[in-house]
C-alpha positions as a printed Julia matrix, in Angstrom:
615×3 Matrix{Float64}:
 -37.86  -40.11   -92.81
 -37.96  -42.04   -95.83
 -39.71  -44.66   -97.66
 -38.84  -48.09   -96.29
 -38.2   -51.0    -98.46
 -39.21  -54.77   -97.57
 -37.47  -57.93   -98.66
 -37.88  -61.55   -97.81
 -37.5   -62.77   -94.21
 -34.49  -64.93   -93.24
 -35.58  -68.1    -92.21
 -33.12  -69.99   -89.41
 -33.94  -72.99   -87.24
 -34.15  -70.73   -84.36
 -36.95  -68.68   -85.58
 -40.49  -69.08   -87.2
 -39.71  -66.06   -89.55
 -37.02  -63.24   -89.23
 -37.74  -59.6    -88.94
 -35.61  -57.01   -91.43
 -33.52  -54.44   -89.87
 -35.68  -51.4    -92.12
 -34.94  -48.75   -89.88
 -37.66  -49.71   -87.95
 -37.56  -53.28   -87.91
 -40.39  -54.46   -90.02
 -41.57  -58.24   -90.3
 -41.74  -60.22   -93.31
 -43.81  -63.42   -92.18
 -45.25  -65.24   -95.14
 -47.95  -68.11   -94.73
 -45.9   -70.08   -92.85
 -47.03  -68.47   -89.59
 -50.79  -68.21   -90.53
 -51.85  -71.62   -88.76
 -49.94  -70.07   -85.29
 -51.87  -66.82   -86.34
 -55.23  -68.46   -86.13
 -54.53  -70.53   -83.23
 -53.98  -66.82   -81.12
 -56.27  -64.17   -80.18
 -55.93  -60.92   -81.73
 -56.44  -59.26   -78.48
 -55.58  -60.34   -74.82
 -58.34  -61.43   -72.9
 -59.87  -59.27   -69.91
 -58.0   -59.07   -66.55
 -58.81  -62.11   -64.7
 -58.95  -61.92   -60.64
 -58.35  -65.44   -58.77
 -60.77  -66.22   -55.62
 -58.54  -64.19   -52.84
 -58.41  -65.74   -49.29
 -57.51  -63.1    -46.53
 -57.05  -59.39   -46.44
 -53.64  -58.09   -46.68
 -50.68  -59.58   -48.92
 -48.77  -62.79   -49.2
 -45.24  -62.09   -47.32
 -42.18  -64.67   -48.44
 -39.19  -64.29   -46.67
 -35.73  -65.56   -47.73
 -32.6   -66.44   -45.94
 -30.85  -65.07   -49.3
 -30.28  -61.36   -50.57
 -31.8   -62.32   -54.02
 -35.33  -64.12   -53.28
 -33.81  -67.48   -53.96
 -34.08  -70.65   -52.28
 -36.43  -71.62   -49.56
 -39.1   -69.45   -47.99
 -41.07  -68.91   -45.07
 -44.56  -67.58   -45.57
 -47.37  -65.52   -43.88
 -50.26  -63.3    -44.56
 -49.18  -59.69   -43.67
 -52.2   -57.06   -43.31
 -49.88  -54.45   -44.14
 -46.14  -53.57   -45.17
 -44.99  -51.43   -42.16
 -42.15  -52.88   -40.69
 -39.18  -51.76   -38.42
 -36.51  -54.29   -37.95
 -33.84  -52.39   -36.55
 -30.99  -54.8    -36.21
 -33.28  -57.94   -36.02
 -34.97  -60.35   -38.09
 -38.38  -60.27   -39.76
 -39.58  -63.57   -38.19
 -38.0   -66.5    -36.7
 -35.6   -68.36   -38.63
 -34.56  -65.75   -40.96
 -31.11  -64.17   -40.1
 -31.15  -60.46   -38.82
 -28.92  -59.64   -42.45
 -28.84  -60.11   -45.99
 -32.65  -61.63   -46.25
 -35.0   -60.65   -48.65
 -38.79  -60.52   -48.97
 -41.7   -60.32   -51.52
 -45.14  -59.5    -51.13
 -47.75  -60.52   -53.69
 -51.32  -59.91   -54.17
 -54.03  -57.44   -55.0
 -55.03  -53.97   -54.46
 -58.59  -52.34   -54.74
 -58.75  -48.78   -55.03
 -61.99  -47.2    -53.52
 -62.5   -44.37   -56.08
 -61.28  -44.02   -59.72
 -57.97  -41.72   -60.4
 -54.52  -41.39   -60.32
 -52.95  -43.04   -57.18
 -49.39  -42.4    -55.64
 -47.36  -45.64   -54.29
 -44.71  -45.1    -51.86
 -42.15  -47.47   -50.46
 -39.58  -46.4    -47.88
 -36.67  -48.97   -47.56
 -33.31  -49.72   -45.82
 -32.25  -51.11   -48.29
 -33.43  -52.31   -52.05
 -37.13  -51.88   -53.31
 -39.26  -52.82   -56.29
 -42.74  -52.55   -56.82
 -45.09  -53.45   -59.31
 -48.65  -52.73   -59.69
 -51.22  -53.47   -62.23
 -48.14  -54.98   -64.22
 -46.52  -51.73   -64.58
 -42.98  -51.14   -62.69
 -43.73  -48.08   -60.43
 -40.48  -48.14   -58.22
 -37.07  -49.6    -59.05
 -34.27  -49.04   -56.4
 -32.67  -52.37   -55.91
 -29.65  -51.1    -54.39
 -27.87  -50.41   -51.14
 -29.06  -47.16   -49.36
 -30.47  -46.08   -45.74
 -34.16  -45.48   -45.5
 -35.1   -43.68   -48.84
 -38.45  -42.99   -50.03
 -39.59  -43.52   -54.05
 -42.76  -43.0    -55.33
 -44.63  -43.71   -58.75
 -48.09  -43.15   -59.89
 -50.71  -45.26   -61.59
 -54.42  -44.88   -62.47
 -56.78  -47.18   -60.81
 -60.37  -47.97   -61.31
 -62.75  -47.93   -58.3
 -63.79  -51.45   -57.22
 -61.3   -53.38   -59.73
 -58.25  -55.37   -58.52
 -54.73  -54.79   -59.49
 -51.98  -57.11   -59.26
 -49.29  -56.21   -56.63
 -45.71  -57.28   -56.41
 -43.03  -55.72   -53.82
 -39.67  -57.14   -53.65
 -37.3   -55.91   -50.97
 -33.91  -56.89   -49.55
 -31.6   -56.04   -46.58
 -28.04  -56.28   -46.86
 -26.48  -54.95   -43.52
 -27.25  -52.44   -40.89
 -30.97  -51.07   -39.81
 -33.77  -52.66   -41.76
 -37.02  -51.31   -42.54
 -39.75  -51.36   -45.25
 -43.22  -49.27   -45.57
 -45.59  -49.43   -48.12
 -48.0   -46.3    -48.68
 -50.31  -44.64   -51.2
 -52.26  -41.25   -51.8
 -55.12  -40.91   -53.85
 -58.18  -39.07   -54.65
 -59.72  -38.3    -50.69
 -56.71  -40.11   -49.38
 -54.14  -38.48   -47.77
 -50.8   -40.2    -47.39
 -51.09  -43.37   -45.38
 -50.05  -46.91   -45.04
 -51.88  -48.93   -47.42
 -54.65  -50.67   -45.36
 -55.31  -54.17   -45.33
 -58.99  -53.61   -46.1
 -57.42  -52.55   -49.56
 -55.24  -55.73   -50.13
 -55.81  -58.92   -51.07
 -53.83  -62.17   -50.78
 -53.81  -65.35   -52.9
 -54.35  -68.53   -51.54
 -51.09  -70.26   -52.96
 -48.21  -68.14   -52.61
 -44.57  -69.1    -53.66
 -42.25  -68.98   -57.02
 -43.33  -72.6    -58.01
 -47.14  -72.3    -57.93
 -49.49  -70.42   -59.93
 -50.29  -67.09   -57.69
 -50.9   -63.59   -58.41
 -47.87  -63.22   -60.38
 -47.79  -66.24   -61.91
 -45.21  -69.24   -62.08
 -41.03  -68.64   -61.92
 -39.04  -70.97   -64.04
 -35.04  -70.5    -64.04
 -32.71  -70.86   -66.79
 -28.89  -71.42   -66.5
 -25.73  -73.07   -68.65
 -25.78  -76.87   -68.56
 -29.51  -77.31   -67.95
 -32.01  -79.46   -69.63
 -34.57  -78.17   -71.7
 -36.58  -81.6    -70.72
 -36.43  -80.87   -67.3
 -38.81  -78.58   -64.94
 -37.23  -75.53   -65.05
 -36.69  -75.23   -61.76
 -34.02  -73.4    -59.95
 -32.59  -76.71   -59.05
 -33.15  -77.93   -62.32
 -33.15  -75.36   -64.71
 -33.88  -75.0    -68.28
 -31.11  -74.59   -70.95
 -32.45  -72.37   -73.43
 -34.23  -69.37   -73.24
 -36.29  -70.26   -76.04
 -37.49  -73.02   -74.09
 -38.95  -70.39   -71.72
 -40.42  -68.61   -74.59
 -42.3   -71.81   -75.97
 -43.34  -72.6    -72.5
 -44.66  -69.38   -70.46
 -47.82  -68.49   -69.74
 -49.37  -64.97   -68.74
 -48.23  -63.95   -65.53
 -44.87  -66.38   -65.96
 -41.38  -65.06   -65.49
 -38.09  -66.83   -66.44
 -34.71  -65.9    -64.38
 -31.97  -66.2    -66.61
 -28.49  -67.12   -64.89
 -25.3   -65.94   -66.02
 -24.02  -67.37   -69.17
 -24.01  -67.07   -73.13
 -27.18  -67.8    -74.73
 -28.5   -67.54   -78.49
 -31.06  -65.51   -80.19
 -34.79  -65.54   -78.72
 -38.22  -65.93   -80.69
 -41.21  -64.72   -78.73
 -44.66  -65.26   -80.01
 -46.78  -65.85   -77.09
 -48.72  -63.1    -75.22
 -49.02  -62.22   -71.41
 -52.62  -60.48   -70.32
 -53.31  -57.23   -68.7
 -51.91  -57.17   -65.41
 -50.07  -60.52   -66.03
 -47.03  -59.81   -68.11
 -44.71  -62.65   -69.51
 -41.28  -61.58   -68.19
 -38.05  -62.68   -69.45
 -35.26  -61.39   -66.8
 -31.41  -61.81   -65.37
 -31.68  -63.59   -62.4
 -31.07  -61.61   -59.11
 -27.3   -60.56   -59.55
 -26.87  -62.19   -62.94
 -25.79  -60.23   -66.42
 -26.63  -63.09   -68.94
 -25.49  -62.67   -72.72
 -27.17  -63.02   -75.8
 -24.28  -63.19   -78.03
 -25.28  -63.51   -81.84
 -22.6   -65.31   -83.77
 -24.48  -66.33   -87.19
 -26.0   -64.18   -89.49
 -29.67  -64.02   -89.37
 -30.65  -64.01   -85.61
 -32.09  -61.13   -83.93
 -31.1   -60.57   -79.97
 -34.76  -60.71   -78.91
 -37.53  -60.93   -82.0
 -41.31  -60.3    -80.7
 -43.79  -61.1    -83.56
 -47.41  -60.22   -82.44
 -46.55  -60.63   -78.83
 -48.08  -58.53   -76.32
 -47.61  -57.88   -72.32
 -43.85  -58.57   -72.73
 -40.91  -57.6    -70.33
 -37.31  -58.2    -71.11
 -35.12  -56.94   -68.55
 -31.15  -57.09   -67.67
 -29.54  -58.74   -70.7
 -26.42  -58.04   -72.17
 -26.96  -58.46   -76.14
 -23.73  -58.53   -78.52
 -23.49  -58.96   -82.22
 -20.5   -61.01   -82.69
 -21.2   -62.09   -86.46
 -17.35  -61.31   -88.44
 -17.46  -59.7    -91.65
 -20.2   -57.35   -91.39
 -18.07  -54.5    -92.55
 -17.78  -56.43   -95.96
 -21.38  -57.49   -96.45
 -22.33  -54.64   -98.52
 -25.05  -53.5    -96.18
 -27.09  -56.52   -96.63
 -26.65  -57.04   -92.6
 -30.24  -56.42   -90.6
 -30.19  -58.27   -87.33
 -31.57  -55.68   -84.63
 -30.73  -56.1    -81.01
 -34.47  -56.25   -79.74
 -37.47  -56.22   -82.41
 -41.18  -55.48   -81.7
 -43.21  -56.32   -84.7
 -46.4   -57.52   -86.14
 -47.54  -61.07   -86.96
 -48.69  -61.05   -90.55
 -48.43  -57.66   -90.92
 -49.86  -57.18   -94.49
 -51.92  -60.34   -94.42
 -55.49  -61.47   -93.03
 -55.6   -61.98   -89.43
 -52.75  -59.27   -88.73
 -51.58  -59.15   -84.64
 -49.67  -55.96   -83.57
 -47.81  -56.23   -80.48
 -48.48  -53.86   -77.71
 -47.27  -53.17   -73.91
 -44.16  -54.39   -74.39
 -41.2   -53.38   -71.76
 -37.47  -53.23   -72.56
 -36.04  -52.33   -69.38
 -32.34  -52.19   -68.47
 -30.3   -53.97   -71.47
 -27.05  -53.57   -72.71
 -27.21  -53.63   -76.84
 -23.97  -53.34   -78.83
 -22.82  -54.02   -82.39
 -26.34  -55.24   -84.23
 -26.6   -53.76   -87.85
 -30.4   -53.51   -87.77
 -30.14  -50.84   -84.74
 -30.32  -51.19   -81.13
 -34.16  -51.72   -79.99
 -37.07  -50.72   -82.14
 -40.94  -51.75   -82.64
 -43.07  -51.48   -86.34
 -46.7   -51.6    -86.11
 -46.63  -51.81   -82.2
 -48.7   -49.7    -79.42
 -47.81  -49.08   -75.63
 -43.93  -49.64   -75.73
 -41.63  -48.56   -73.28
 -37.51  -48.48   -73.85
 -36.04  -47.75   -70.44
 -32.8   -47.66   -68.92
 -31.01  -49.26   -71.52
 -27.62  -48.47   -72.87
 -27.09  -48.79   -76.72
 -23.77  -48.18   -78.48
 -21.93  -48.71   -81.83
 -24.94  -50.33   -83.41
 -26.4   -49.48   -87.07
 -22.98  -49.37   -88.38
 -23.04  -51.79   -91.4
 -26.67  -52.19   -92.81
 -28.1   -50.61   -95.62
 -31.49  -50.42   -93.95
 -31.44  -46.92   -92.44
 -31.29  -48.12   -88.98
 -31.12  -46.04   -85.52
 -30.57  -46.94   -81.89
 -33.92  -46.67   -80.69
 -36.88  -46.84   -83.58
 -40.66  -46.43   -83.05
 -42.22  -46.84   -86.7
 -45.62  -46.73   -87.81
 -46.98  -47.13   -84.61
 -50.99  -48.78   -84.38
 -53.49  -47.85   -82.13
 -54.77  -50.36   -80.1
 -57.03  -48.18   -78.24
 -57.68  -44.51   -77.93
 -56.85  -44.0    -74.31
 -55.54  -40.51   -73.03
 -52.09  -40.66   -71.78
 -48.58  -42.05   -72.77
 -48.69  -44.67   -75.15
 -44.91  -44.98   -75.82
 -42.24  -44.15   -73.41
 -38.7   -43.92   -74.22
 -36.84  -42.82   -71.0
 -33.31  -42.81   -69.38
 -31.58  -44.46   -72.09
 -27.95  -44.03   -72.61
 -27.13  -43.99   -76.23
 -23.42  -43.32   -77.95
 -22.05  -43.62   -80.81
 -24.6   -45.39   -83.19
 -24.15  -44.68   -87.13
 -25.53  -45.38   -90.41
 -22.01  -45.7    -92.5
 -23.44  -47.81   -95.58
 -25.95  -45.64   -97.85
 -29.23  -46.83   -97.43
 -31.9   -47.87  -100.07
 -34.74  -46.53   -98.67
 -35.18  -43.52  -100.38
 -33.61  -44.92  -103.94
 -30.12  -43.21  -103.73
 -26.91  -43.01  -102.14
 -27.82  -40.79   -99.39
 -27.07  -42.07   -95.57
 -30.39  -40.66   -93.61
 -30.53  -42.54   -90.41
 -28.44  -43.77   -87.53
 -30.26  -41.58   -85.21
 -30.02  -42.06   -81.35
 -34.25  -41.74   -80.93
 -36.32  -41.53   -84.23
 -40.56  -41.37   -84.04
 -41.2   -42.47   -87.4
 -44.21  -42.52   -89.69
 -47.07  -42.89   -87.02
 -49.03  -41.2    -90.09
 -48.87  -44.38   -91.46
 -48.14  -42.95   -94.85
 -45.77  -45.5    -96.17
 -46.7   -48.83   -98.41
 -44.53  -51.97   -99.14
 -44.64  -54.64  -101.83
 -48.16  -54.22  -102.78
 -49.74  -53.67   -99.55
 -53.08  -52.15  -100.38
 -54.31  -51.68   -96.82
 -54.69  -47.85   -95.42
 -53.79  -47.62   -91.69
 -54.84  -44.72   -89.45
 -52.81  -42.26   -88.28
 -51.37  -43.27   -84.43
 -53.15  -40.57   -82.17
 -51.49  -41.86   -78.69
 -48.66  -39.66   -77.53
 -45.23  -40.56   -77.05
 -42.94  -39.48   -74.31
 -39.13  -39.1    -74.33
 -37.55  -37.95   -71.45
 -34.35  -38.21   -69.48
 -31.85  -39.82   -72.39
 -28.43  -39.09   -73.01
 -27.4   -39.05   -76.43
 -23.92  -38.62   -77.59
 -21.9   -38.49   -80.58
 -24.58  -40.53   -82.69
 -24.41  -40.46   -86.53
 -27.78  -39.1    -86.79
 -29.86  -36.48   -84.9
 -30.8   -36.98   -81.22
 -34.12  -37.19   -82.01
 -35.75  -37.1    -85.15
 -39.57  -36.59   -85.33
 -40.81  -37.42   -88.67
 -44.6   -37.93   -90.03
 -45.56  -38.55   -86.34
 -47.68  -36.26   -83.73
 -47.93  -35.68   -80.11
 -44.53  -36.08   -78.93
 -43.15  -34.57   -75.77
 -39.29  -34.13   -75.31
 -38.19  -32.9    -72.18
 -35.38  -33.04   -69.83
 -32.87  -34.88   -72.43
 -29.13  -34.32   -73.0
 -28.15  -34.04   -76.61
 -24.07  -33.97   -76.79
 -22.58  -33.5    -80.45
 -24.62  -35.89   -82.47
 -25.09  -35.45   -86.52
 -21.63  -36.89   -87.18
 -22.86  -37.93   -90.51
 -23.05  -34.79   -93.08
 -25.73  -32.88   -93.63
 -27.76  -34.98   -90.74
 -27.52  -31.78   -88.45
 -30.14  -30.72   -86.03
 -30.12  -32.23   -82.21
 -33.83  -32.27   -82.67
 -35.5   -32.39   -86.28
 -39.1   -31.95   -87.01
 -41.02  -32.56   -89.98
 -44.38  -33.86   -91.19
 -45.3   -33.56   -87.43
 -47.62  -31.56   -85.09
 -48.06  -31.17   -81.82
 -44.51  -31.9    -80.49
 -42.8   -29.98   -77.32
 -39.47  -30.0    -76.66
 -38.44  -28.3    -73.04
 -35.97  -28.26   -70.58
 -33.24  -30.25   -72.77
 -29.76  -29.81   -72.83
 -28.7   -28.87   -76.52
 -25.01  -29.13   -77.64
 -24.52  -29.3    -81.61
 -21.38  -30.72   -82.92
 -19.11  -27.75   -84.06
 -20.8   -25.38   -86.81
 -24.05  -27.21   -86.95
 -27.41  -26.41   -86.19
 -29.09  -27.02   -82.51
 -32.87  -27.62   -83.8
 -34.27  -28.17   -87.31
 -37.98  -27.39   -88.32
 -39.04  -28.3    -91.75
 -39.29  -24.89   -93.53
 -40.05  -25.76   -97.16
 -42.95  -25.71   -99.49
 -43.87  -29.4    -99.45
 -47.15  -29.52   -98.07
 -46.73  -33.26   -96.92
 -43.51  -32.16   -94.57
 -45.33  -28.96   -92.74
 -45.45  -28.98   -89.15
 -47.81  -27.34   -86.92
 -48.06  -26.68   -82.96
 -44.31  -27.31   -82.54
 -43.22  -25.32   -79.26
 -39.73  -25.01   -77.59
 -39.3   -23.56   -73.97
 -36.61  -23.31   -71.47
 -33.9   -25.32   -73.56
 -30.34  -24.66   -72.86
 -27.91  -24.18   -75.77
 -24.35  -24.28   -76.17
 -21.89  -24.32   -78.9
 -23.97  -23.01   -81.59
 -25.1   -19.69   -83.18
 -27.57  -21.4    -85.11
 -30.62  -21.27   -83.03
 -33.18  -20.98   -84.96
 -35.99  -22.06   -82.71
 -34.67  -20.12   -79.64
 -37.49  -18.44   -77.49
 -36.65  -15.7    -74.85
 -37.12  -18.56   -71.85
 -33.91  -20.37   -73.37
 -30.53  -20.36   -71.95
 -27.33  -20.1    -73.97
 -24.47  -20.95   -72.02
 -21.98  -23.8    -71.09
 -23.67  -26.2    -69.33
 -20.44  -27.67   -67.45
 -20.72  -30.87   -67.56
 -18.55  -33.49   -65.34
 -16.64  -34.95   -68.07
 -18.44  -35.05   -71.59
 -16.89  -37.18   -74.01
 -18.29  -40.16   -76.31
 -17.02  -43.03   -74.38
 -20.09  -45.01   -73.29
 -18.14  -46.11   -70.27
 -16.4   -43.01   -68.9
 -18.24  -39.88   -70.36
 -20.4   -38.47   -67.37
 -23.12  -35.91   -68.42
 -23.95  -35.04   -64.71
 -23.64  -31.03   -64.2
 -20.83  -29.18   -62.05
 -21.62  -27.15   -59.13
 -22.58  -24.0    -60.4
 -24.12  -25.27   -63.83
 -26.24  -22.6    -65.35
 -28.73  -25.71   -65.75
 -29.42  -26.17   -62.1
 -32.85  -25.29   -60.44
 -33.47  -23.5    -64.03
 -36.36  -26.16   -65.63
 -39.88  -25.41   -66.16
 -41.39  -27.35   -63.01
 -44.57  -27.96   -64.34
 -42.84  -29.84   -67.53
 -40.1   -32.15   -65.61
 -40.06  -35.57   -64.76
 -40.15  -36.68   -61.09
 -37.12  -38.69   -61.77
 -33.71  -37.91   -63.26
 -31.67  -40.4    -65.72
 -30.34  -42.4    -62.5
 -33.81  -42.65   -61.27
 -33.17  -40.29   -58.43
 -35.95  -37.74   -57.39
 -35.96  -34.37   -58.56
 -35.95  -31.65   -57.66
 -33.11  -31.1    -55.64
 -32.96  -27.38   -54.29
 -34.95  -24.75   -55.4
 -36.25  -26.45   -58.52
 -35.42  -29.03   -61.07
 -32.38  -29.3    -63.5
 -32.62  -28.81   -67.05
 -31.13  -31.96   -68.8
 -31.16  -35.65   -67.96
 -29.43  -35.54   -64.79
 -30.34  -33.54   -61.58
 -27.28  -32.45   -59.54
 -26.75  -33.59   -56.0
């Protein structure tokens, strides 16, 4: 909540130009990038559909548990299997096999559709480039669901992945929608592509591999992988995926874009936990500039440059940064439709995961801890800064969901407001969506961001700044989060702080401030530019504070009875004990369908307050 300043980028051999850790990670790219910008489209092309061969989906069956190795292929009219103790087809063993089903689905009527997958064991479902279901774990037959809006007659890409570990095996794909009761998705609504397989272009693009000891001059196959992720970032085209095996890699620069329904995906290989270790000054973990329709999933990012505490705050490097290309010059390209899923981010001075001048950003299921310590650029763990409208579509444009965020803090006074005050180190900040702040002679005026932002199921503990700070931004829903003793930095109390904002709703959260601090903070002074309007609080549970300025009659003031609260990201457990006053007490209409662990709610008479649903 302060003006940011810009500096010249740090040019490295690895990146075309570098992003700055300015709290919300603005880029500072110069004319050197203009040629590249001229060669790229300012907006992705419309969804393209290949000619399809037959009804149903292309099924690929692997004799491994991780969708690797040779595959047996056939067209399956529907996905509705109960294999029991048997095999899905000849030549595939009874246990420890996996399968992938790819193609397109076409809705008969426009509207919201719910897809259901019932599986024993693991399941993942993408529809229209959106991850609807992600439960790749061992369990008995279990149903998961997700929703997406489909347009009548238009094909949406579908990708269903499954594995069986041991015992019984079953898999079923169902849907419901306008005028359609829940039923198995029929063959008439499905289309299979003519040439499936991870090595050839199909409904989900090509799959490449990266592994230590690989060769960037090779084909990038599993047998002959590339050595670097940057080789993949320079090669992948819309719909392609790179699977990265265990090993340690350098920072990654991404400037290419996918298309609607065909994202470019950077992903840990099945069972792998690849490392992005930063050991040199001037490198982010992942830096996206003007890149759209990008997925980044399953990486472990760690900043290991020595001496950051003695660098006078000059370190700016972020974990994952999403920025514009040429953000102040002609031909500016804003990033949009970026998903950052299931990564671990530690130690970066420029904060954990952030965007600047972007739209449709999803930050979900990440663990972020001990970032932002030694930078003077007002950084935070999760940041959305000066969002820009790609379109005026209804619904949530930004989603910050199910992240675990511990012990991020600014320890160096910032320069953003021209004095020595520490202002950030937040768990989550939604900053200057109204686009009021200017930089280095920028004469342009940008419209206020009108898209909605959803903040749900996050756990924020022991951060220096607030749990959520909404500043100069509008249209934010903050629901079913758990905030525990943030505000470590003096004068930054208020687990939820709102200023210069409108249309903000705070509901079903557990809010436990640090001793003696305020639970919430709304600007109530005389500055007209900081006034708030239409900010509502309802059915939150407060504990450990008598400073409850925004308490309403539906709220609960009681000990939430966590299993084992604390500030250690590896041991703290914010699940609810049996008998917690948060159990079954959330407002059902405002509660999400899943909790922070991805498990369905409600369990019992109603959904629980906070990030976890008690079981």
